[in-house]
C-alpha positions in Angstrom: 24.2 -17.4 -0.9 25.2 -20.9 0.6 29.1 -21.5 1.3 28.8 -25.0 0.1 27.5 -26.8 -3.3 23.6 -27.5 -3.4 24.4 -31.0 -3.6 26.2 -31.1 -0.4 25.0 -31.3 3.1 26.3 -30.9 6.9 25.4 -33.8 8.7 25.7 -34.5 12.1 29.0 -35.1 13.8 30.2 -38.8 13.8 33.4 -40.7 15.0 35.9 -40.3 12.2 36.3 -43.9 11.4 32.6 -44.7 11.0 32.6 -45.9 7.3 32.8 -41.7 5.8 34.7 -41.3 2.5 36.1 -37.7 2.5 35.8 -35.1 -0.3 38.8 -34.3 -2.2 40.9 -36.4 -0.4 40.8 -34.5 2.9 40.1 -36.8 5.8 38.8 -34.0 8.4 36.1 -32.9 6.0 32.9 -32.8 8.1 31.1 -32.1 4.6 29.6 -35.5 2.8 27.4 -36.3 0.3 24.4 -38.1 1.4 24.6 -40.7 -1.0 28.2 -41.9 0.6 26.9 -42.0 3.8 23.5 -43.2 3.8 23.1 -47.3 2.8 20.0 -49.0 3.6 19.6 -53.0 3.6 16.5 -54.3 1.4 14.4 -56.6 3.9 12.6 -59.9 2.7 9.8 -58.3 4.2 10.0 -55.4 2.0 10.8 -57.5 -1.3 7.6 -59.5 -0.4 5.4 -56.3 0.0 6.6 -55.0 -3.3 5.4 -58.5 -5.1 2.2 -58.1 -3.3 1.8 -54.8 -4.4 2.4 -55.5 -8.0 0.3 -58.1 -8.2 -2.5 -56.0 -6.6 -1.7 -53.4 -9.4 -1.7 -56.1 -12.2 -5.3 -57.4 -10.8 -6.5 -53.7 -11.2 -5.3 -53.3 -14.6 -7.1 -56.5 -15.3 -10.2 -55.5 -13.9 -10.0 -52.0 -15.4 -9.5 -53.8 -19.0 -12.5 -56.2 -18.3 -14.8 -52.8 -17.5 -15.0 -53.9 -14.1 -13.3 -51.3 -12.5 -13.3 -47.6 -13.6 -9.8 -45.7 -14.2 -8.1 -43.3 -12.2 -8.5 -41.0 -15.2 -12.3 -42.0 -15.5 -13.3 -41.0 -12.0 -11.1 -37.6 -12.6 -13.3 -36.8 -15.8 -16.2 -37.8 -13.7 -15.9 -35.3 -11.2 -15.0 -32.8 -13.7 -11.0 -32.4 -12.5 -9.4 -33.2 -16.0 -9.6 -30.2 -18.6 -7.8 -31.9 -21.6 -6.4 -35.1 -22.3 -3.7 -34.8 -25.1 -2.6 -38.2 -26.7 -3.8 -41.4 -26.9 
């Protein structure tokens, strides 16, 4: 059994004043949650890629509805990889 809760992680040590928040008010604690330590900025390039991907998938949806493209489910059924379909 682990000596710390499962949602906690040991991370590599850094200087004490690197924007960490300690748990339980202890300033010298080396156990931190990942969400408190890891922050990432979203770049404009990432936002552009996400928009392009969304437009691409909308195009695929229109093609599937028009009957010009097979859906993923249809492809899997053709290959015999679908056992049962439940619901609509």
